[in-house]
N, C-alpha and C positions, 0 to 999 in steps of 0.2 A: 425526502418529504416535500420539497418544493414542487417536484414533478407531480406528486400525488395531489397536492393542494390545487395545482392548475387543472388537473383532471376533475377534481371536485367542483371547482368554480365553473368549468365548462358544463358539467351536468346540471348545476344549479341554474345557469343561464338558460339551458334547454328547457328545464321544467318550469321556469318562470314564464318562458314564452308559451309553453303548452297551457299553463294555468290561465294566461290571459286569453287564449283562444277559447278555452272551456267556458270562461265567463260569457262570451258571446253566444255559446251554445245554450246557456241558461236562458238568455233573452229570446233566442230562436224558439226554444221549447215553450216558453210562456206565450209568445205571439201565436204560435201554431195552436196551442191549447185553447187560447181565447178565440181564435178564428174558428176552430172546430165547434166550440160551444155556441158561438153566434150563428153559424150556418145551420147547426142542428135546430136551434130554437126558431130562427126566422124562416128557414126554407124547409124544415122538417126532413132533412137529408143528412147523410154522413158518409164517410169513406174510411174503410179499414186501413188503407194506405196511410192516410193522414194521422189516424190514431196510432199506427205502428211507428211512424216517424217520431211521435212524441216519446214512445218507449225507447227507441233507438237513441234519441238525444239524451234522455235521462241516463241510459246505460253509458253513453259516451262521457257525460259529465262525471259520473261516479268513477268509471274505470280510468279515464285519462287524467282526472284531477287528483288522483291519490298521491302522485309524486309531488305535486304542488303543495298539498296539505302537509306532507312530511317535511318538505323544504321549509315551510313557514312555521313548523313546530306547532301546528294547529290540531294535531290528532288528539284523541282522548288520552288523558293522563289521570292518575289518581292524585289530583292537585294538593289535597290536604296532607298527603305524605311527601310528595316531591318538593313542596314548598318548604318543608322542614329539613331537607337534606342539602348538603353543600353542592355547588356546581360540579365539583370533582366526583362526588358520589353519584350524582345523577348521570354524569358522563359515563361512568363505569357501568351503571345499570343499563343505560342505552346501548353501550358497546356490546355488552353480553346479549341483550335482546335482539340487536341487529344481526349478530353472528349466529345465534342459536335458533332464533325464530323467524325474523322478517325475511332475511335473504334466502334461507333454505325453503321457506313456504312459498315465496314468490317464484323461485326456480321450479319447484315441484308443480305449481299451478300452471306455469308456462308449458311444462312438459305434458300435463294432462289436458290442457285446453287446446293446444295446437291441433291434435288430430280431429277434434270436433269441428274446428274451422275448416281444416283441409278437406274433410269429407263433404261438408256443405258446399264448399267452393267447387270441388270436382263434380258433384252431382247437380249443381245449380238448384239446391234445395230452396223451395219457396214456402212462404207462410201457409199454414192450413186454413187461414181465414180468406174468404172470397175477396179478391182485389188486394190481398196483402203483399208485402215486400219480399224480396230475396233475402235469405237468412245469413249468408256468409259475412256481410259487413258487420253485423252486430256480434257475431261469434268471433270475429277477428279482434274485437275490442278486448276480449279476455286475455289472450297472450300478449297483446301490445300493452295493455294496462299493467299487467304484472311485470312486464319487462321494464316499464317506466318506474314502477315501484322498486324493483331490484336495483336499477341504476341509482335512484335517489338514496336508497338505503346504503349503497356502497359509498356515495358521496358523504352521507352522514357519518358513516363509519370512519372515513378519513378525517372528518372534522373532529370527532370525539377523540380519536387517537392523537391527532396533532395537538389538541388541547392538553391531553394527559401528559404528553412529552414536552410541553412548554413551547411548542412551535406556533401556537395560536392563542389569542386572548380570550375568545369565547368558544364554548363547546357547540353552540347553536348558530344558525344563520342570523345575522343582524342586518337590518335594513341599510345601515351605513356604519362603517367602522368609526369608533369614537377617536377624536384627535387626542394627542398627548395632553393638551390643555384641559379638555373635558375630563379625562381620566384623573388628572391631578386635582381638579376641582372636586370630583367625587370623593377622592381619597381624603382631601382636607376636610370636606364636609363630614365624612364618616368619623374622622379623628376628633373633630369638634364635638360631634354628637356623643361619642364615647367619653370624652373628657367631661362633658356636661353631666352625663349619667353618674360618673365617678364622683364629681363634685357634689351632686345631690345626695349621695350616700353619706 
């Protein structure tokens, strides 16, 4: 289990690094979009290449950032149900979802999207728009993005399993592990609150 948790930590570090790069791509997309709008209004001209760079950057943010979103547990959940379930139950639901849906879907989409990229790369496929960009870089984002998702899903699977077998304190990624003192304080506070509720009855 220790070896698997080290693999999980390495994947987490990788996706954290990718996530921080993606944040800069958001800024680049905003600056290019603003620049395009200003040039179009002031000089009454435009470029399909610059417009397509915006689309490419948006695709890169979406596809490359998906692993970071899963790492930070920021993906869409049915919170009003999840919040009523125990951590253990949520971990079991996540584990089943990762094994049955997320990982198989990511692998299937890698398999389906790779030929699209490869054909565009071999043929040097260009945009149909005048002055547009070459297509293979944006098509490469699909298999790469789903590979990043599959890797992070594997890391999350390790974390959920480690939690369920008692080898980990939390089923999700936490920004920093709590110290023993912090955990003891939380436990004492919870006991005090429980005793207060019982005394009120």
